[in-house]
N, C-alpha and C positions, 0 to 999 in steps of 0.2 A: 495733152490732157483736155485743153480747151476745145480742140477739134472733136474729140470723142464726145464731150458734152454737148457741143453744138449739133453734132449729127444726130445723137440720140433725141435731142429735143425737136429737130425738124422732122424726124421719122414719126415721133409720137404725136406732133401736132397734125402731120398729114393724115395719120390713121384716125384721128380723133374727129376731124372735120367732116361735116355732113353738108350736102348741097340743098339748095331750095328744093329741088325735085324729090329729095328723100323725105320731106316733111309736109308737102302739100296734099290735101285731100282731093279726091275726085278730079284729077288733072285733066282728063279728057272729056269732061262734061259737055263741051261745046260740040263734040262729034257724036255724042251718043243720044238716040231718041229715048226720052224718059217717059215711061207709062204714067198716065194721070194718077192711077191709083192701083197698086198691086197689093194692098193689104188683104190679108186672109185672116178670118177670125180664128184665134187661137183655141184649142180644146182644153177642156177642163182636165186637170191632172190630179192623181193621188195626192193627198196632202194640201190641196187648195182649200182656202177658207172663202166662203161666199156668204153673201147676204141675199135672201130670197124674200121679196115682198109681194104678197098677194093682195090685190085691190079689187074693187067692184063698186057699183053704184051704192049698194048698202053694206057699208063697212062692218056692221055687226055680223053679217053672214060670213064674211071671210076671216073673221077673227080666229076661228079654230084652225085656220090653215097657216097662221103666222105664229112664229115663235115669239114669246114675250109680248103678245098683244099686238104685234105688227109694228113695233117701233124700233127702227133699225137705220137711223139716218147718220150715224157717225161717219166721218171721212178720215179719222185717225186709224191707220192701219194696225199699229200696235194694240190700240183699244179694240179694234174690230176682232183680232184673234182671240181676245178674252171675252168679247161680247156674247152673252147667252142667246142673242138673236142670230148668231152666224152658224153656218153649216160647215163642218169639217168633212172633206171627202176621205173616206177611210182607206185602208190598205187594199181593200177589194174594189175600191172605186165607187163606193156607194154612199149615200146619205140617208138619214132617217127623217122622213117628212111627216109633218103632223097629218093625221087623218088618212094619209095614203101608204104609211110604212116605208119599207126600203125602196129607194129609187136609184137606179144606177145612174152615175153622173160622168165618170171618166171617160174621156174620149169623145165627148159631145161638145158642140160649141154652146155658148150661152143661148143662142137663139133656139137651137135644137131642144135643149133641156127645157127652156121656157115654153115652146110650143107643146111639149109632151106634158108638162105639168098643167098647162092651161087646159088641155084636152081632158085630163083626168079630173081636174076640179070643176069642169063645165058639167059633169054628171050630177053635181051637187048645187052649183050656182050659176046663174046666168051671166054670160059675158064677163068672166074674170079676167083680170090682167096680171101677169107675172113679170116682175122685174129683177133680174139676176145681176149681181156685181161680184167680181172676184177681188177680194180685199187684200190678198198678200202677193200681188204682182210685183216681183222684184228681180233685178238682174244684178249679178255679182261682177265687180271690176277688179282685176287682178294684174299685177305687173306694173309696166311703165305708164301708168296713169297718175296725173298729179294728186288726185285723191282716191286711193284705193278704198274699196268697201262696197257696201250694198246700195244700189239705187232703187228706191221704192216708187211706185207710180200708182196713182189712183185711177189710171186708164190702162186698158190692155192694148193700147195703140201707141207704142213707143218705138222710134227707130233707133238704129245704131248710133247715128250722129248725135241724136238728143241724149242718149246714154252717156256718149263720151263727154258732151258738154257738161252733164251733170256730175261727171267725175273729175271736173276740172281741167278737161283736155288731155292730151298725151304729152309725155315728156319729151325732151330733145332726142333722147336715146331710144324711143319706141320704134320698133320695126312696123311700119305702117302698112307694108304691102303683104304682111302674112300674120294677121292677128287670129289667134285661136278662139273659135267659138265652140263651146260645149253645150249641148242641147239634149233635154230629155225627151225621148219619143217612145210612147207605148211603154214607160217604165224602164227604158234602157237608155244609157248615155251614148251619144254619138258626138264626134267632133269633126270640124272642117276648118279651114283657113280662109279668112276673108281679105280682100286687097282693098285697102282704103283709098289707094291711088286711082283705082279704076271706077269710073261712074256706073258702069254695068252693074256694080253692086246694088244700086238703086231700084234695079229691075229684078233682083234676085229674091229667093225665099228667105234670105238671111238679113235683109235690110230692116224689116220689122222684127223685133225681138218677141220672144215668148217668155212667159213666166219662168223663172228659175234658170234662165240662160246664164251662162258663165262667159265673160269676155277675159282672155289673157293677152296682153300686150307683152311681147317678148322683147328682151333688150338686145341692142346692137353688141357686136364684138368689142367695140370701143368702150362700152359700159363695163363689160367685164374687165377690160384692160385697166380702166379707170380704178376699179377696186384693187386689182392685183398690183398696180404700179404706184399706189399712193405713197407707200414708204419710199420707193426709189425716186419718185417725183420730188418728195420733201428733201431727200438727200442731194439730188441734182440742183435744186433751188439754192441750197446752202452753198454747194460748191461753186455754182455760177456766180453767186454773190461774192464768195471769196476770191475767185478768179478776176472778177472785175476790179476788185480793190487792189489786188496785186498788180494788175495791169496799170492801175493809176499811178502807182509809186515807182514804176520802172522808168 
């Protein structure tokens, strides 16, 4: 009986152990030439919430081109979604802009939309400036992160390592070389798997995240075994304790 218990415990321990190589990020970074900056501006998507501020030398002239009189300086994302100064990109990818009417926004970068609006407003005002900010930039973290949930960002320049740090890092049981990334492109969901062990990730299109990306950290087999064997482990712990007591009195 003691041999059976000991054998099971040894097998369970071996299958549950993970090496340092299993949990380290960007392991080959010394051998990979890293580009200084491979960030590409994300495009505006349907459902995005934006603030658009038009300014000029004479603020009175631009007032008709701003919602709510041009006051939209909130940095609180939850408030921004309810803010009457914010623009919601509708299901057709459009926004309704004061004085200009329907403007298509989806699929354009912030700069492209800013340039377009600036050109249109220039027909009425000299040298207008247009500042656009996406207020609902968020990434969803699921699975083996220490803090599952939504990571909100006031910037559209957040990389995958920053998002993981905001989620409290990954658990001991996370599979780091095959993290699922789900991304919306042109209104359709696509998925891929990223390898956090490989520093080449820093040069890929997936290093910088896009709004509404979903990261899912899959669990190891030992994690599943842990859930399935909890009752067995408890019984074996009791049996091992009893075996030890019996052995003492022999």
